[in-house]
Each structure stands twice: as C-alpha cells, then as structure tokens.
C-alpha positions in Angstrom: 13.4 70.7 -66.1 12.1 67.9 -64.0 9.8 65.5 -65.8 6.2 65.1 -64.5 5.7 62.3 -62.0 4.2 59.1 -63.4 0.6 58.5 -62.7 0.0 55.4 -60.5 -2.3 52.9 -62.1 -3.6 50.1 -59.9 -5.0 47.1 -61.8 -7.6 45.4 -59.7 -8.2 41.7 -60.3 -9.4 38.6 -58.5 -12.4 38.7 -56.1 -14.7 36.1 -54.7 -16.8 35.3 -57.8 -16.6 32.3 -60.1 -14.9 34.7 -62.6 -11.8 34.8 -60.3 -9.4 33.0 -62.7 -10.6 34.9 -65.8 -10.2 38.1 -63.8 -6.6 37.2 -62.9 -5.8 36.6 -66.5 -7.5 39.8 -67.8 -5.7 41.9 -65.1 -2.4 40.3 -65.9 -2.8 41.3 -69.6 -3.5 44.9 -68.6 -0.5 45.0 -66.2 1.8 43.6 -68.9 0.6 45.9 -71.6 1.0 49.1 -69.5 4.4 48.0 -68.2 5.7 47.1 -71.7 4.3 50.1 -73.6 3.5 53.0 -71.3 6.1 52.7 -68.5 7.4 56.2 -69.2 4.0 57.7 -68.2 2.5 55.2 -65.8 3.6 53.2 -62.8 1.5 50.1 -62.7 0.6 48.4 -59.4 -1.0 45.0 -58.9 -4.1 45.1 -56.7 -5.3 41.5 -55.9 -8.4 40.6 -54.0 -7.9 36.9 -53.0 -10.6 34.2 -52.8 -11.1 35.1 -49.1 -11.8 38.8 -49.9 -8.5 40.1 -48.6 -7.1 43.0 -50.6 -3.4 43.1 -51.5 -1.3 45.9 -53.1 1.9 44.6 -54.7 1.6 41.4 -52.6 1.1 43.2 -49.3 -2.3 43.0 -47.5 -4.1 46.4 -47.2 -7.5 47.8 -46.5 -9.4 48.9 -49.5 -9.6 52.4 -48.1 -5.8 52.7 -48.2 -5.9 52.8 -52.0 -7.0 56.5 -51.9 -3.4 57.4 -51.0 -1.6 54.8 -53.0 -3.0 55.1 -56.6 -4.2 57.8 -58.9 -6.6 55.6 -60.9 -7.7 51.9 -60.9 -8.4 49.7 -63.8 -11.0 47.3 -62.6 -10.6 43.9 -64.2 -12.6 42.2 -61.4 -16.3 42.0 -60.8 -18.2 45.3 -61.5 -19.3 45.4 -57.8 -15.8 46.6 -57.0 -16.4 49.7 -59.1 -19.0 50.7 -56.5 -16.3 50.5 -53.8 -13.9 52.5 -55.9 -16.5 55.1 -56.6 -17.4 55.4 -52.9 -13.7 56.0 -52.1 -13.6 58.8 -54.8 -11.0 56.9 -56.8 -11.2 57.4 -60.6 -11.5 54.0 -62.3 -11.8 52.2 -65.6 -14.3 49.4 -65.7 -17.9 48.4 -66.1 -20.7 49.3 -63.7 -23.3 46.8 -62.5 -25.8 48.1 -65.1 -23.5 47.5 -68.0 -22.6 44.1 -66.6 -26.3 43.2 -66.2 -27.1 44.2 -69.8 -24.3 41.9 -71.1 -25.5 39.0 -69.0 -29.3 39.3 -69.4 -30.7 38.9 -72.8 -34.2 39.9 -71.5 -32.9 43.2 -70.0 -30.9 44.0 -73.1 -33.9 43.3 -75.4 -36.0 45.6 -73.4 -33.5 48.5 -73.8 -33.0 47.8 -77.5 -36.8 47.9 -78.0 -36.7 51.5 -76.8 -34.7 52.5 -79.8 -36.2 50.1 -82.3 -33.3 47.6 -82.5 -34.3 44.0 -83.0 -32.7 41.0 -81.4 -33.1 37.2 -82.2 -35.8 35.5 -80.1 -34.4 33.3 -77.4 -35.4 30.8 -74.7 -33.5 30.0 -71.5 -33.5 26.5 -70.1 -32.5 26.5 -66.4 -30.3 23.8 -64.9 -32.2 20.5 -64.6 -33.5 19.8 -61.1 -34.9 16.3 -60.5 -37.3 17.3 -57.8 -38.9 20.0 -59.9 -38.5 19.1 -63.6 -39.7 15.5 -63.6 -38.1 12.4 -65.2 -34.6 13.1 -66.5 -35.1 11.0 -69.7 -38.1 13.2 -70.8 -36.6 16.6 -69.9 -34.8 17.4 -73.2 -37.9 16.5 -75.2 -40.2 18.5 -73.0 -37.9 21.6 -73.3 -37.5 21.1 -77.0 -41.3 21.2 -77.4 -41.5 24.4 -75.4 -38.9 26.0 -77.6 -40.7 24.9 -80.8 -43.9 26.5 -79.6 -42.0 29.8 -79.2 -40.2 29.9 -82.5 -39.3 27.6 -85.3 -36.0 26.2 -86.7 -33.2 26.7 -87.2 -31.9 27.2 -83.6 -28.6 28.0 -82.0 -28.0 26.2 -78.7 -25.2 27.1 -76.3 -24.4 27.5 -72.6 -26.2 30.5 -71.1 -23.0 31.2 -69.1 -20.6 30.7 -72.0 -19.2 27.4 -70.6 -16.2 26.7 -72.8 -16.7 22.9 -72.2 -20.0 23.0 -74.1 -20.0 23.4 -77.8 -22.3 25.7 -79.8 -24.9 23.8 -81.8 -26.9 24.7 -84.9 -30.1 22.5 -85.0 -32.2 22.4 -88.1 -34.7 19.7 -87.0 -36.6 18.9 -83.8 -34.5 15.8 -83.2 -31.3 17.8 -83.5 -32.7 20.4 -81.0 -33.4 17.6 -78.5 -29.9 16.2 -78.9 -28.4 19.7 -78.5 -30.4 20.4 -75.3 -29.4 17.0 -74.0 -25.7 17.9 -74.4 -26.3 21.1 -72.4 -28.1 19.2 -69.7 -25.2 16.8 -69.4 -22.9 19.7 -68.7 -25.1 20.8 -65.7 -25.5 24.3 -67.0 -28.3 26.6 -68.0 -28.9 26.6 -71.7 -29.8 29.3 -74.2 -31.7 28.5 -77.3 -31.7 31.3 -79.8 -33.4 31.9 -83.1 -30.9 31.6 -85.9 -30.8 34.7 -88.2 -29.2 34.2 -91.6 -27.3 37.0 -93.2 -24.0 38.9 -93.1 -22.3 38.8 -89.7 -20.4 41.8 -88.5 -18.8 43.3 -85.3 -18.0 46.9 -84.8 -16.0 48.6 -82.0 -16.6 52.1 -80.7 -15.0 54.4 -78.2 -16.1 57.8 -76.8 -14.0 60.9 -77.7 -11.3 59.1 -79.6 -9.6 61.1 -82.3 -11.9 64.0 -81.6 -15.2 62.2 -82.2 -18.0 62.0 -79.8 -18.3 58.3 -80.6 -15.5 56.9 -82.7 -16.3 53.8 -84.7 -13.5 51.5 -86.0 -13.9 50.0 -89.5 -15.8 46.7 -89.7 -12.6 44.7 -90.5 -13.0 40.9 -90.7 -16.6 40.0 -91.5 -18.7 37.2 -92.9 -20.0 38.7 -96.2 -19.1 41.8 -98.1 -20.8 45.0 -97.0 -21.7 47.9 -99.3 -20.9 51.5 -98.4 -24.6 52.1 -97.6 -24.7 49.0 -95.3 -21.5 50.1 -93.5 -22.9 53.6 -93.0 -26.2 52.1 -91.7 -24.3 50.0 -89.1 -22.0 52.8 -88.1 -25.0 55.1 -87.4 -26.6 52.3 -85.4 -23.5 51.7 -83.4 -23.2 55.4 -82.4 -26.9 55.3 -81.4 -26.3 52.2 -79.3 -23.2 53.5 -77.7 -24.9 56.7 -76.6 -28.1 54.9 -75.5 -26.2 52.4 -73.4 -23.9 55.1 -71.9 -20.8 53.1 -72.7 -18.1 54.8 -70.7 -14.9 53.5 -72.3 -15.5 50.9 -75.0 -18.2 48.9 -76.7 -18.2 46.0 -79.2 -21.4 45.4 -81.0 -22.2 42.2 -82.9 -24.8 42.2 -85.7 -26.4 40.2 -88.4 -27.7 42.0 -91.5 -30.4 39.9 -93.3 -30.7 39.8 -97.1 -33.8 42.0 -96.7 -31.6 44.7 -95.0 -32.9 44.2 -91.5 -30.3 44.5 -88.7 -30.4 42.2 -85.7 -28.2 42.9 -82.6 -26.8 39.6 -81.3 -24.4 40.6 -78.6 -22.6 43.5 -76.8 -19.3 43.4 -75.0 -17.5 46.1 -73.0 -14.3 44.4 -72.1 -11.2 45.1 -74.2 -9.6 42.1 -75.9 -5.9 43.0 -75.8 -4.6 39.9 -77.5 -2.4 40.8 -80.6 -4.6 38.7 -82.9 -8.0 39.8 -81.5 -10.6 41.3 -83.7 -10.2 44.6 -81.8 -6.4 44.7 -82.2 -6.9 44.2 -86.0 -9.5 47.0 -86.1 -7.1 49.4 -84.1 -4.2 48.6 -86.4 -6.4 49.2 -89.5 -6.6 52.9 -88.6 -2.9 53.3 -88.0 -3.1 53.1 -84.2 -1.7 50.8 -81.6 -3.4 49.2 -78.6 -1.4 51.2 -76.2 -2.8 54.4 -77.8 -6.3 53.1 -76.9 -5.3 52.2 -73.3 -3.6 55.6 -72.8 -6.7 57.4 -74.2 -9.0 55.4 -71.8 -6.7 56.1 -68.8 -6.4 59.8 -69.5 -10.1 60.3 -69.9 -10.8 58.4 -66.7 -8.3 60.5 -64.7 
C-alpha cells in the first residue's frame, strides 16, 4: 500500500517591519523543528518575504497568489498582517491575527477586554519618546514625567521599554529619585517607556491550548514558579486561564502570566501567543512535565489548522 503524501507546510518569515530579524529567527526554529522531528509527515518549505516585500519560495521569487498551488498550510512567523493575505487566498494557516497582536501590544486595549470578565491588571503609564519641540527642556523631562506617574499611582514601580528593547534593562524603583533615574535611562535609549504598578505576590505562568488531549482548553501545569501554590490556588488559576483563553479566542496557543497577591487577588501581567520552541523554555518544560514532546504540540496545531 502506498503511503499518504506528505502535507506541504510553508513557513512564512521576514517582511518589511522592524520585526524582520526576529521573524527570520522564529521561522528558522519552526523549519528546523518540523524538518528534524516530523519529516515523515510534512514537507517543510521556506517562504521568505524580503525587506523589499518580494516573496520567495525555497529561494525563488514568486507571487503570493502562487502559494495556493504550492502549499497545503502556512505557519506565519511574520507580521500578523500576512495572515490576512493568506486568509484572502483561502490558505489554511497557523499564526496570530491582527486582533491578537493588538491585544499583546496594547496594555490599554487588553485592560479593557479583561475588565469585561472581571480580571484585574496592574496600573500603568506610558511615556512617549522624548520630542524636544513638544516636551520642553530635556533636563527637566524625566522629573516632569516622574511627577505625572506619581500622581497616577504610588511606589514601587516597574520601568521598562514599552517595545521590549533588549538594550534597556528593567528597573524596580522604590523612591521618587529612583523613578526619575529609571525614566532617564529609558529616555537615553530613545524609546517609549512603560511604568507599571509593582504587584507583590506569587508569580506564575500557565500555558493553554485548544482541543489538546481531548480537552476544550487544555492547561499545562504551572511548572517553575516564584512561590509555592496550594491546590486551591492552582485550580483558581487554571479556571481563570480557561476563561481567558475562550474570551480572547486564542486559536492555537496562549501563555498567561499572573501575580497572586497574599490576599488571594489575581492580577494578569501579560499574555503571549507565540510558541517558544527552545529546549530550555518555560513552555518546553511544561510540555515535558506531562509526558509530551514539542513536536507533538506542533503536529497538533498543524493538524487542527489543516
């Protein structure tokens, strides 16, 4: 009996956004993982959109519309706007839509959606990039912004780059002077800054996937955490994760980060919907803790998308 033909999986990466190099890396990880672990079921093809917007399939320039006849499914590791193109072509795909992308990148938008289901988030204050013709004297800027933050909420504060600039550290400020110095560091990096209310308590991250192992929403164990959680607390977080996953309509995967205060109140601090395939990642450890392998997860996502 002749074996079934392999499904053709195109991995889309690159694009014209500032995320270009990160997208190249993410896409490369997916290509390697499928090639090394699932080669018997899938033929993986590299789809690159270069910095000029030219599409390539396995190194050869093509029109995006040509993909309809060349792949069975696409894993979009590029900007979510490409998912709209794939959808318009009728090509099944794995990847975030623009709505999910917006939620991950807009604290205000995420907070509004969390308020609908009664989930709290730390208060925050965004400081735009300094503009000399608009913001006044440079030497007074950090102090002025620190006063604005202090009027919104008190210490301690977490200060970091709003766009997750790896060159800027994450600061914890307990005094006004420390807040000023931390904002000054951010201004020197020429980036927008986010100042967030620090919430003390047990820190946790939980991963969830739809329809994995027969569950509507499957939650992986907490795994590595900062603080020991009781069974009641674990059940509370698991229930909340399932509610969040359904409310946000996460198609393939969701990572939810929390802080549980000593008074038992849960604060959502961040959501992510991009798989971290690294062997030492928090997600990899969570997958292995339930006796699964990362390629089981990838295969599940691909099969559901097809």
